[in-house]
N, C-alpha and C positions, 0 to 999 in steps of 0.2 A: 806390845802385843806379840805373842809367841808366833813363830813361823808356822806352827801347826794350826793356828786358828785362821781360817780363811773365809768364814761366813760372816754375815753382818749382824752379829749378836752382841749384846752388852754383857756385863759381868753376871747378870741374872739369867742369861740365855734368851732374852727377848730380842726380837728383830726390829730394825728400823724398816719402815715401808720402802719397797723397792724403788718407787719413783723418787722418794726423798734421797735415797742413797745415790741414785743416778745424777740428780740435779746437784747434790753436794759435791760429788766426785768431779763433775765437769766444772763447777764453779771454783773448786779448790785448785784444780790444775791450771785454769785460766788465770786465777789470781796469782798463783806462784810464778807463772810464766811472765806475766805483765808487770808485776810489782817488784822493785828492787828490795833486797833484804832489809835495808834501812827503813824503808817505808812500811814494810810488814812489821818491823820491830816497833815502830811508833804505835801502830794499831794494837799490837800485843800489850805494850805498856799501858796505853790509854784504857783498854778494856779491863785489865787487871786492877788498875788504880780505881776505876769507877766501882768495881766489885768491892774493893777494900773500903772505899768511902761509904758505900751503903751499909756494909757490915759494921763499920765503926760507929754509925749512927744508931745502932741498936743496942739495947742493954743485953746482958749475957743471957737472961732467960729467953728473950726474943730470938737471939742468935742461935740458941740451942733447940728451939722448937721446930720440929719437923711438921710441915703442912703439905697437903696435896694441892698441886697446881695443875692447870691445863698444860699439856706437854708443849714445849717449845720445839719448833722444827729443828731437827738435828740432835735433839737431846735423847740420851739413852732412855728408853722407856722406863727402866727401873729408877730413874732419877726424879720422878715426879713427887716423891714423898721425902725429900731431904730437907734438912735445916740449912740455914745460910752458912753456918760453920762447916757442915758436911760438904757443901759445894766448894768452899775455899780449900778444904782438905783435899778434895779430888783435884782441884786445880794445881795445888802444890805438887801432888804426886805426878800428875800428867806433865806439868811443865818441867819438873826435875828429870823425868824419864826422857822427854823429848830433847832437852838440852844435852843429856848424855848421848843420846842416839845421834843427833846432828853432829856433835863433836866426833863421835866414832866414825860416822860415814865420811867425814871430811879429812880425817887425819890418820886413819888406820885401815889396814886391809885385814879381812877375816876377823872383824870385831866379834865380841861375844855378848853384845847387849841383847837382852831378852826382856820383853815387857809383857807380863801376863795380866789378865783382867783383875786378879786379886791384888796386883801391885798398884792399881788405881781406884780401888773400891774404898770410899771414905769410911772413916770410923764413926760409929754412932755417937761416941762421946767427944767428938771434935769440939774444941772450945775457941775462945777469942784469940788465943795465941796463933791461930791460923792466919790472922790478918797480917801479922809481921812475917810469918813464914811465907805467905804468898809474895809479899813485897821482896823478901830475900831471894826467892826462886826467880822472880822477874829480873832482879839485878844480875843474878848469876847467868841467866839466859842471855841477857843483853851483853854481858862481858864476852861470852863465847861467840855470839853472832858478830859483834864488832871486830873481834880478833880474826874470825874466819873469813870475813869479807863477803865474796859473792856466793859462798856455800857450794863450791864445786866438789861435790861428793863423788866418790869412786864407784859406788854401787847403790842401788835402791834397797830399801828395807820394806817388807810387806806390812801394811796396815790391815786389820781384819775386815774392815768395811770397804776400803778403797784399793786394795792390792798394793803393788810395789810403788813406793814413793821415794823421791830423791830427798837429799838433805834440805834443799830449798823448799820442797813441797811439805816436808814435815814441819819446817819453821812456819810456813803459811798456815798449815793446819792448826798449829798451836795458837796463832793469833785468832783464827776463826773460832776455835774451841773456847778461848777466853770470852769472846763475844757471846756465844750461845749461853754460857754459864752466867755471864753478867745479866743477860735478860732473865734467866732463871732466878737469879738472886732478886732482881727487881720484882718479879711476880711473887716470890715468897714474902718479901718485905711488905708488899701491899696487902697480903693476906693476914699479916700480923697486926695490922691497925685495928 
């Protein structure tokens, strides 16, 4: 998310409800403070693998079909009409960006990592290859987190909804983000039956 974006909007310009942002912000900061990175990594992996398992159980036509679902708390308002593969595409993009950002926050000063909404907007034509792509992004994230240990970053980096976050908080956010989108995938899959 670009440093210039400080409001709580998604890539379509839609806002999350203020009360939801507040609760999510407090929960995120508490989770990051109380949970060691290894524990957060286990949640990160588990949620992503559950999302992949659901997607793998669908045929390609189902996986590509976008359906409208009731919004999941914490979900970008514009994400209510995605397909399962679009959700996986979004997760690949976000997980890849967060991995790069956590690494940069922990090992370099004055990094130039920038994440814009367009960088995490899923492609309409996302396909079944996103299952393996998500698994690969999870493994890359795990390698970086395991190598960096306690994630003692030098400076925070602003999230457009939550403000400045440390490397440890970005890692926690990635795990919680995987969970939100795993629930989204479950809801989409139920609508496909």
